[in-house]
Residue frames as a rotation matrix with the C-alpha (Angstrom) as fourth column:
MET 1
-0.119 -0.259 -0.959 50.31
0.965 0.197 -0.173 -13.29
0.234 -0.946 0.226 -47.88
GLY 2
0.794 0.530 0.296 49.20
0.445 -0.840 0.309 -10.19
0.413 -0.114 -0.904 -46.05
THR 3
0.386 -0.648 0.657 51.26
-0.518 -0.741 -0.427 -7.63
0.763 -0.176 -0.622 -44.20
ILE 4
0.180 -0.480 -0.859 53.87
0.668 0.700 -0.252 -9.06
0.722 -0.528 0.446 -41.90
SER 5
0.684 -0.001 0.729 54.04
-0.463 -0.773 0.434 -7.52
0.563 -0.635 -0.529 -38.41
LYS 6
-0.113 -0.724 -0.681 56.67
0.359 0.609 -0.707 -8.19
0.927 -0.324 0.191 -35.67
ILE 7
0.710 0.244 0.661 56.83
-0.586 -0.316 0.746 -8.31
0.391 -0.917 -0.082 -31.95
ALA 8
-0.261 -0.829 -0.494 59.46
-0.242 0.552 -0.798 -9.77
0.935 -0.088 -0.345 -29.66
PHE 9
0.819 0.545 0.179 59.15
-0.371 0.266 0.890 -11.82
0.437 -0.795 0.420 -26.51
GLY 10
-0.481 -0.860 -0.169 61.44
-0.346 0.363 -0.865 -12.88
0.806 -0.358 -0.472 -23.66
GLY 11
0.504 0.654 0.564 60.63
-0.783 0.070 0.619 -15.02
0.365 -0.753 0.547 -20.71
GLY 12
0.718 -0.354 0.600 62.41
-0.099 0.801 0.591 -18.30
-0.689 -0.483 0.540 -20.67
CYS 13
-0.272 -0.883 0.383 64.97
0.189 0.342 0.921 -20.03
-0.944 0.323 0.074 -22.77
HIS 14
-0.190 0.223 -0.956 64.98
-0.800 -0.600 0.019 -18.80
-0.569 0.768 0.293 -26.31
TRP 15
-0.975 -0.127 -0.181 65.02
-0.199 0.857 0.474 -22.41
0.095 0.499 -0.862 -27.49
CYS 16
-0.596 0.801 -0.051 61.61
0.645 0.440 -0.625 -22.90
-0.478 -0.406 -0.779 -25.78
THR 17
-0.071 0.616 -0.784 60.15
-0.069 -0.788 -0.612 -19.57
-0.995 0.010 0.099 -26.92
GLU 18
-0.626 -0.266 -0.733 61.26
-0.736 -0.111 0.668 -20.16
-0.259 0.958 -0.126 -30.49
ALA 19
-0.969 0.246 -0.033 59.56
0.220 0.915 0.339 -23.61
0.114 0.321 -0.940 -30.57
ILE 20
-0.289 0.919 -0.269 56.29
0.502 -0.094 -0.860 -22.20
-0.815 -0.384 -0.434 -29.16
PHE 21
0.093 0.404 -0.910 55.98
-0.372 -0.834 -0.408 -19.47
-0.923 0.377 0.072 -31.72
MET 22
-0.765 -0.350 -0.540 57.17
-0.634 0.261 0.728 -21.61
-0.113 0.900 -0.421 -34.58
SER 23
-0.882 0.471 0.017 54.19
0.471 0.882 0.002 -23.84
-0.014 0.010 -1.000 -33.76
VAL 24
-0.277 0.774 -0.570 51.59
0.211 -0.529 -0.822 -21.02
-0.937 -0.348 -0.016 -34.04
ASN 25
0.021 0.396 0.918 49.43
0.995 0.081 -0.057 -20.58
-0.097 0.915 -0.392 -37.15
GLY 26
0.898 0.342 0.276 49.93
0.395 -0.903 -0.166 -17.21
0.192 0.258 -0.947 -38.68
VAL 27
0.548 -0.815 -0.191 53.59
-0.310 -0.410 0.858 -16.94
-0.777 -0.411 -0.477 -37.57
VAL 28
0.997 -0.076 -0.035 55.82
-0.011 0.290 -0.957 -16.88
0.083 0.954 0.288 -40.49
GLY 29
0.222 -0.965 -0.142 59.19
0.249 0.196 -0.948 -16.61
0.943 0.175 0.284 -38.85
VAL 30
0.995 0.002 -0.099 61.05
0.097 -0.169 0.981 -16.51
-0.015 -0.986 -0.168 -35.58
ASP 31
0.213 -0.970 0.115 64.54
-0.145 -0.148 -0.978 -15.05
0.966 0.192 -0.172 -34.93
GLN 32
0.839 0.015 -0.544 66.24
0.485 0.435 0.759 -16.47
0.248 -0.900 0.358 -31.85
GLY 33
-0.099 -0.950 0.296 68.78
0.471 -0.307 -0.827 -14.48
0.876 0.058 0.478 -29.85
PHE 34
-0.296 -0.123 -0.947 69.22
0.927 -0.276 -0.254 -11.76
-0.230 -0.953 0.195 -27.31
ILE 35
0.250 0.428 0.869 67.42
0.588 -0.780 0.215 -8.46
0.769 0.457 -0.446 -27.03
SER 36
-0.718 -0.594 -0.364 68.54
0.669 -0.444 -0.596 -5.38
0.192 -0.671 0.716 -25.19
ILE 37
0.485 0.855 -0.186 66.37
0.874 -0.465 0.140 -2.86
0.033 -0.230 -0.973 -23.34
ASP 38
0.843 -0.282 -0.458 69.18
-0.205 -0.956 0.211 -0.34
-0.497 -0.084 -0.863 -23.42
THR 39
0.733 -0.578 -0.358 72.64
-0.456 -0.028 -0.889 -0.08
0.504 0.816 -0.284 -24.98
GLY 40
0.074 -0.772 0.631 74.66
-0.969 0.093 0.228 -1.67
-0.235 -0.629 -0.741 -22.19
GLU 41
-0.490 -0.334 -0.805 76.24
-0.588 0.809 0.022 -5.13
0.644 0.484 -0.593 -22.96
ASP 42
-0.998 0.061 -0.021 74.76
0.056 0.657 -0.752 -6.53
-0.033 -0.751 -0.659 -19.68
SER 43
-0.405 0.911 -0.081 71.20
-0.657 -0.352 -0.666 -5.49
-0.635 -0.217 0.741 -20.69
PHE 44
-0.373 0.283 -0.884 70.81
-0.771 0.437 0.464 -8.37
0.517 0.854 0.055 -23.20
SER 45
-0.309 0.414 0.857 68.40
-0.664 0.551 -0.505 -11.07
-0.681 -0.725 0.104 -22.32
GLU 46
-0.947 0.004 0.321 67.29
0.217 0.744 0.631 -14.24
-0.237 0.668 -0.706 -24.24
ALA 47
-0.022 0.934 -0.358 64.38
-0.269 -0.350 -0.897 -13.57
-0.963 0.077 0.258 -26.47
VAL 48
-0.504 0.014 0.864 62.84
0.762 0.478 0.437 -14.07
-0.407 0.878 -0.251 -29.94
ILE 49
-0.628 0.399 -0.668 61.49
-0.560 -0.828 0.033 -11.79
-0.540 0.395 0.743 -32.61
VAL 50
-0.394 0.624 0.675 58.18
0.516 0.758 -0.399 -13.12
-0.760 0.191 -0.621 -34.00
TYR 51
-0.881 0.158 -0.446 57.06
-0.450 -0.575 0.684 -12.23
-0.148 0.803 0.577 -37.53
TYR 52
-0.607 0.721 0.334 53.35
0.517 0.677 -0.524 -12.79
-0.604 -0.145 -0.784 -38.00
GLN 53
-0.740 0.503 0.446 50.36
0.295 -0.352 0.888 -12.18
0.604 0.789 0.112 -40.25
ALA 54
-0.946 0.322 0.021 48.10
-0.186 -0.491 -0.851 -9.87
-0.264 -0.809 0.524 -38.27
ASP 55
-0.243 0.894 -0.376 45.15
-0.946 -0.133 0.295 -10.84
0.214 0.427 0.878 -40.42
LYS 56
0.041 0.196 -0.980 45.55
-0.133 0.973 0.190 -14.43
0.990 0.123 0.066 -39.25
ILE 57
0.191 -0.002 -0.982 46.53
0.907 0.383 0.175 -13.97
0.376 -0.924 0.075 -35.57
GLY 58
0.708 0.227 0.669 46.32
0.099 -0.970 0.224 -10.89
0.699 -0.092 -0.709 -33.38
LEU 59
-0.287 -0.870 0.401 48.83
-0.299 -0.317 -0.900 -9.33
0.910 -0.378 -0.169 -31.09
HIS 60
0.042 0.397 0.917 46.59
-0.992 -0.096 0.087 -10.00
0.122 -0.913 0.390 -28.04
VAL 61
0.957 0.269 -0.107 46.55
-0.265 0.963 0.053 -13.72
0.117 -0.022 0.993 -28.82
LEU 62
0.335 -0.907 -0.256 50.31
0.180 0.328 -0.927 -13.83
0.925 0.265 0.273 -29.25
ILE 63
-0.384 -0.417 0.824 50.75
-0.682 -0.473 -0.558 -12.04
0.623 -0.776 -0.103 -25.90
SER 64
0.532 0.680 0.505 48.33
-0.847 0.428 0.315 -14.58
-0.002 -0.595 0.804 -24.31
ILE 65
0.892 -0.220 -0.395 50.31
0.052 0.918 -0.392 -17.41
0.449 0.329 0.831 -25.61
HIS 66
-0.102 -0.954 0.281 53.52
-0.097 -0.271 -0.958 -15.88
0.990 -0.126 -0.065 -24.34
LEU 67
-0.150 0.090 0.985 52.12
-0.927 -0.360 -0.109 -15.39
0.344 -0.929 0.138 -20.89
TYR 68
0.709 0.571 0.414 50.86
-0.683 0.702 0.201 -18.98
-0.176 -0.425 0.888 -20.54
THR 69
0.900 -0.375 -0.224 53.97
0.227 0.839 -0.495 -20.65
0.373 0.394 0.840 -21.93
HIS 70
-0.341 -0.936 -0.087 56.61
0.304 -0.022 -0.952 -19.23
0.890 -0.351 0.292 -19.58
ARG 71
-0.133 0.198 -0.971 56.68
0.987 0.117 -0.111 -18.36
0.092 -0.973 -0.211 -15.91
SER 72
-0.279 0.043 0.959 55.17
0.412 -0.897 0.160 -14.87
0.867 0.440 0.233 -16.31
THR 73
0.726 0.481 0.491 54.31
-0.223 -0.511 0.830 -14.46
0.651 -0.712 -0.264 -12.64
SER 74
0.854 -0.375 -0.360 57.57
0.520 0.614 0.594 -15.80
-0.002 -0.695 0.719 -11.20
VAL 75
0.640 -0.736 0.220 60.45
-0.685 -0.676 -0.271 -13.75
0.348 0.023 -0.937 -9.97
HIS 76
0.930 -0.361 0.066 63.44
0.307 0.864 0.400 -16.02
-0.201 -0.352 0.914 -9.81
SER 77
0.338 -0.889 -0.310 67.24
0.120 -0.286 0.951 -15.89
-0.934 -0.358 0.010 -9.75
MET 78
-0.445 -0.535 0.718 67.54
0.722 0.261 0.641 -16.31
-0.530 0.804 0.270 -13.54
ARG 79
0.580 0.814 -0.011 65.31
0.628 -0.456 -0.630 -13.30
-0.518 0.359 -0.777 -14.48
LYS 80
0.162 -0.583 -0.796 68.32
-0.395 -0.778 0.489 -11.26
-0.905 0.235 -0.356 -15.72
LYS 81
-0.839 -0.512 0.182 69.03
-0.128 0.512 0.850 -13.98
-0.528 0.690 -0.495 -18.30
TYR 82
-0.679 0.700 0.222 65.37
0.676 0.478 0.560 -14.66
0.286 0.530 -0.798 -18.90
ARG 83
-0.893 0.375 -0.248 63.60
-0.232 -0.857 -0.459 -11.29
-0.385 -0.353 0.853 -18.66
SER 84
-0.303 0.891 0.337 59.85
0.854 0.411 -0.320 -11.62
-0.424 0.191 -0.885 -18.83
ALA 85
-0.473 -0.076 -0.878 59.16
-0.090 -0.987 0.134 -9.06
-0.876 0.142 0.460 -21.52
ILE 86
0.479 0.510 0.714 57.28
0.803 0.075 -0.592 -7.89
-0.356 0.857 -0.374 -24.56
TYR 87
-0.483 -0.698 -0.529 59.43
0.319 -0.702 0.636 -5.77
-0.816 0.139 0.562 -26.82
THR 88
0.547 0.820 0.166 57.64
0.544 -0.198 -0.815 -3.43
-0.636 0.537 -0.554 -29.17
PHE 89
-0.440 -0.685 0.581 58.77
0.875 -0.182 0.448 -1.84
-0.201 0.706 0.680 -32.41
ASN 90
-0.599 0.327 0.731 56.23
0.174 -0.838 0.517 1.06
0.782 0.437 0.445 -32.50
GLU 91
-0.890 0.270 0.368 54.01
-0.456 -0.532 -0.714 3.10
0.003 -0.803 0.596 -30.12
ALA 92
0.047 0.972 -0.232 50.71
-0.886 0.148 0.439 1.47
0.461 0.185 0.868 -31.29
ASP 93
0.232 -0.017 -0.973 52.02
0.039 0.999 -0.008 -1.94
0.972 -0.037 0.232 -30.35
ARG 94
-0.862 -0.503 -0.061 53.34
0.113 -0.072 -0.991 -0.64
0.494 -0.862 0.119 -27.03
LYS 95
-0.560 0.722 0.406 49.88
-0.828 -0.507 -0.241 0.64
0.032 -0.471 0.882 -26.09
SER 96
0.323 0.730 -0.602 48.19
-0.695 0.615 0.374 -2.60
0.643 0.298 0.706 -27.33
ALA 97
-0.185 -0.518 -0.835 50.64
0.192 0.815 -0.547 -4.72
0.964 -0.261 -0.051 -25.30
GLU 98
-0.952 -0.103 0.289 50.09
-0.228 -0.394 -0.890 -2.66
0.206 -0.913 0.351 -22.13
THR 99
-0.128 0.987 0.092 46.28
-0.987 -0.136 0.085 -3.01
0.096 -0.080 0.992 -22.58
SER 100
0.306 0.224 -0.925 46.59
-0.348 0.931 0.111 -6.72
0.886 0.289 0.363 -23.20
LEU 101
-0.662 -0.594 -0.457 48.61
0.226 0.424 -0.877 -7.22
0.715 -0.684 -0.147 -20.01
GLU 102
-0.784 0.453 0.423 45.97
-0.619 -0.523 -0.586 -5.28
-0.044 -0.722 0.691 -18.00
ILE 103
0.251 0.927 -0.278 43.15
-0.926 0.313 0.208 -7.41
0.280 0.205 0.938 -19.48
LEU 104
0.226 -0.207 -0.952 45.06
-0.193 0.948 -0.252 -10.70
0.955 0.241 0.174 -19.13
GLN 105
-0.766 -0.503 0.400 46.02
-0.433 -0.057 -0.900 -10.09
0.475 -0.862 -0.174 -15.55
GLN 106
0.024 0.910 0.415 42.44
-0.999 0.032 -0.011 -11.08
-0.024 -0.414 0.910 -14.66
GLN 107
0.695 0.305 -0.652 43.25
-0.452 0.889 -0.066 -14.61
0.559 0.341 0.756 -15.71
PHE 108
-0.181 -0.848 -0.498 46.16
0.253 0.449 -0.857 -15.03
0.950 -0.281 0.133 -13.30
SER 109
0.743 0.494 -0.452 45.88
0.507 0.026 0.862 -15.36
0.437 -0.869 -0.231 -9.50
THR 110
0.258 -0.729 -0.634 49.31
0.701 -0.310 0.642 -13.70
-0.665 -0.610 0.431 -8.94
PRO 111
0.619 0.051 -0.784 50.62
-0.264 -0.926 -0.268 -10.52
-0.740 0.373 -0.560 -10.48
LEU 112
0.783 -0.416 0.462 52.23
0.610 0.370 -0.701 -10.74
0.121 0.831 0.543 -13.87
ILE 113
0.279 -0.780 -0.560 55.85
0.320 -0.475 0.820 -9.58
-0.906 -0.408 0.117 -13.85
THR 114
-0.081 -0.314 0.946 56.02
0.989 0.096 0.117 -9.27
-0.127 0.945 0.302 -17.66
GLN 115
0.051 -0.017 -0.999 57.01
0.137 -0.990 0.024 -5.73
-0.989 -0.138 -0.048 -18.73
VAL 116
0.754 0.199 0.627 56.66
0.649 -0.075 -0.757 -3.90
-0.103 0.977 -0.186 -22.01
TYR 117
0.060 -0.826 -0.560 59.88
0.223 -0.536 0.814 -2.39
-0.973 -0.174 0.152 -23.31
PRO 118
0.772 0.037 -0.635 60.84
-0.572 -0.396 -0.718 -0.53
-0.278 0.918 -0.284 -26.53
PHE 119
0.781 -0.517 0.350 63.02
0.602 0.772 -0.203 -2.73
-0.165 0.369 0.914 -28.72
LYS 120
0.637 -0.629 -0.445 66.64
-0.465 -0.774 0.429 -1.39
-0.615 -0.066 -0.786 -28.76
ALA 121
-0.154 -0.813 -0.562 69.03
-0.987 0.147 0.058 -4.07
0.036 0.564 -0.825 -30.13
PHE 122
0.846 0.414 0.336 69.18
-0.426 0.904 -0.042 -7.66
-0.321 -0.108 0.941 -31.14
ARG 123
-0.301 -0.935 -0.187 71.94
-0.941 0.260 0.216 -10.22
-0.153 0.241 -0.958 -31.40
PHE 124
0.494 0.432 -0.755 71.36
-0.590 0.804 0.074 -13.67
0.638 0.409 0.652 -33.05
SER 125
0.545 -0.329 0.772 72.19
-0.520 0.590 0.618 -16.70
-0.658 -0.737 0.150 -30.92
ASP 126
-0.583 -0.811 0.043 74.69
-0.520 0.414 0.748 -19.20
-0.624 0.414 -0.663 -32.30
GLU 127
-0.166 0.553 -0.816 73.23
-0.960 0.098 0.261 -20.65
0.224 0.827 0.515 -35.57
MET 128
-0.771 -0.192 -0.607 73.69
-0.184 0.980 -0.076 -24.18
0.609 0.053 -0.791 -34.26
PHE 129
-0.828 0.537 -0.165 70.83
0.324 0.217 -0.921 -23.52
-0.459 -0.815 -0.353 -31.73
HIS 130
-0.544 0.700 -0.462 68.37
-0.805 -0.591 0.052 -22.10
-0.237 0.400 0.885 -34.28
ASN 131
0.192 0.772 -0.606 65.30
-0.789 0.489 0.372 -24.21
0.584 0.407 0.703 -34.85
TYR 132
-0.613 -0.656 0.440 66.52
-0.782 0.422 -0.459 -26.15
0.116 -0.626 -0.771 -31.80
TYR 133
-0.196 0.584 0.788 63.34
-0.498 0.633 -0.593 -28.16
-0.845 -0.508 0.167 -31.07
TYR 134
0.743 0.642 -0.188 62.39
-0.470 0.301 -0.829 -28.98
-0.476 0.705 0.526 -34.66
THR 135
0.040 -0.811 -0.584 65.89
-0.911 0.210 -0.354 -30.15
0.410 0.547 -0.730 -35.54
ASP 136
-0.581 -0.134 -0.803 65.61
0.104 0.966 -0.236 -33.03
0.807 -0.221 -0.547 -32.98
PRO 137
0.119 0.779 0.616 62.55
-0.670 -0.395 0.629 -33.01
0.733 -0.487 0.474 -30.74
ASN 138
0.761 0.171 -0.625 63.74
0.172 0.877 0.449 -36.06
0.625 -0.450 0.638 -28.94
LYS 139
-0.355 -0.918 0.179 66.70
0.046 -0.209 -0.977 -34.38
0.934 -0.338 0.117 -27.24
PRO 140
-0.292 0.276 -0.916 66.33
0.927 0.316 -0.200 -34.65
0.234 -0.907 -0.349 -23.41
PHE 141
-0.909 -0.025 -0.416 66.07
0.179 -0.924 -0.337 -30.80
-0.376 -0.381 0.845 -23.13
CYS 142
-0.742 0.644 -0.184 63.28
-0.506 -0.359 0.784 -30.73
0.439 0.675 0.593 -25.64
THR 143
-0.177 0.698 -0.693 61.28
0.330 0.706 0.627 -33.59
0.927 -0.118 -0.356 -23.94
SER 144
-0.427 -0.047 -0.903 61.81
0.901 0.060 -0.430 -32.08
0.075 -0.997 0.017 -20.49
TYR 145
-0.627 -0.012 -0.779 61.22
0.370 -0.885 -0.284 -28.45
-0.685 -0.466 0.560 -21.14
ILE 146
-0.881 0.185 -0.436 59.76
-0.451 -0.607 0.654 -27.73
-0.143 0.773 0.618 -24.55
VAL 147
-0.743 0.583 -0.328 57.28
0.241 0.690 0.682 -30.47
0.624 0.428 -0.654 -24.95
PRO 148
-0.386 0.638 -0.666 55.29
0.882 0.043 -0.469 -29.50
-0.270 -0.769 -0.580 -21.78
LYS 149
-0.519 0.188 -0.834 55.03
-0.064 -0.981 -0.182 -25.95
-0.852 -0.042 0.521 -23.11
LEU 150
-0.893 0.225 -0.389 53.83
-0.392 0.031 0.919 -27.18
0.219 0.974 0.060 -26.45
LYS 151
-0.601 0.704 -0.378 51.14
0.724 0.680 0.115 -29.17
0.338 -0.205 -0.919 -24.62
VAL 152
-0.357 0.449 -0.819 50.01
0.537 -0.619 -0.573 -25.93
-0.764 -0.645 -0.020 -22.99
LEU 153
-0.771 0.027 -0.636 49.86
-0.495 -0.654 0.572 -24.26
-0.401 0.756 0.518 -26.46
PHE 154
-0.852 0.421 -0.311 47.78
0.068 0.679 0.731 -27.19
0.519 0.602 -0.607 -27.72
ARG 155
-0.457 0.693 -0.557 45.50
0.882 0.435 -0.183 -27.34
0.115 -0.575 -0.810 -24.78
GLU 156
-0.197 0.332 -0.922 44.94
0.501 -0.774 -0.386 -23.55
-0.843 -0.538 -0.014 -24.20
PHE 157
-0.013 0.089 -0.996 45.26
-0.549 -0.833 -0.068 -22.27
-0.836 0.546 0.060 -27.73
GLY 158
-0.324 -0.129 0.937 44.37
0.363 0.898 0.249 -25.18
-0.874 0.421 -0.244 -29.93
LEU 159
0.769 0.635 0.069 42.64
0.371 -0.356 -0.857 -22.97
-0.520 0.685 -0.510 -32.42
TYR 160
0.801 -0.499 -0.330 45.97
-0.592 -0.741 -0.318 -21.27
-0.086 0.450 -0.889 -33.17
ALA 161
0.047 -0.828 0.559 48.31
-0.466 0.477 0.745 -24.29
-0.884 -0.295 -0.363 -32.78
ASN 162
0.066 -0.105 -0.992 49.76
-0.979 0.185 -0.084 -25.75
0.192 0.977 -0.090 -35.88
LYS 163
0.567 0.359 0.741 48.55
-0.645 0.753 0.129 -29.22
-0.512 -0.552 0.659 -35.22
GLU 164
0.935 -0.319 -0.156 50.47
0.062 0.580 -0.812 -30.74
0.349 0.750 0.562 -38.18
ARG 165
0.227 -0.928 0.296 53.68
-0.435 -0.369 -0.822 -29.23
0.871 0.058 -0.487 -36.98
ILE 166
-0.416 -0.403 0.815 53.43
-0.893 0.010 -0.450 -30.28
0.174 -0.915 -0.364 -33.29
GLY 167
-0.811 -0.032 -0.584 51.81
-0.148 0.977 0.152 -33.60
0.565 0.210 -0.798 -33.96
GLY 168
-0.776 0.552 0.306 48.42
-0.492 -0.224 -0.841 -32.82
-0.396 -0.803 0.445 -32.37
């Protein structure tokens, strides 16, 4: 296994985001929880940290998947809980993420609201929610919210979707 890189994403429910990235070839792990953009307790928002093999899947593709699998152009009342974000761990990834957002904006008819932030702090979600989708994909929440996002992953990013894992 090559070098493992990491990036973090927030956008929707971390159960959904976790399931998406656990279904991507080249992703070797996903931590589900809450990420802060500063040190205040109220600055935490649902998110995941994605560990991936950069020689198998690039950061630009991961960002593309993220933008297409959550409401990345929608300002809504739950945005504090579900911040549309890319959290970076170093300056090179920050620059790459900002460039990717500029390039990918051309694929969307409305402005992307996704922001790039430096990673500050992480808190794990309750362990009973980890691997939420793959523990029981037939739960009503999974069939209503996660399955449609996995279908987008399969349709738009089939080359990167782990077809064995998501039953494609």
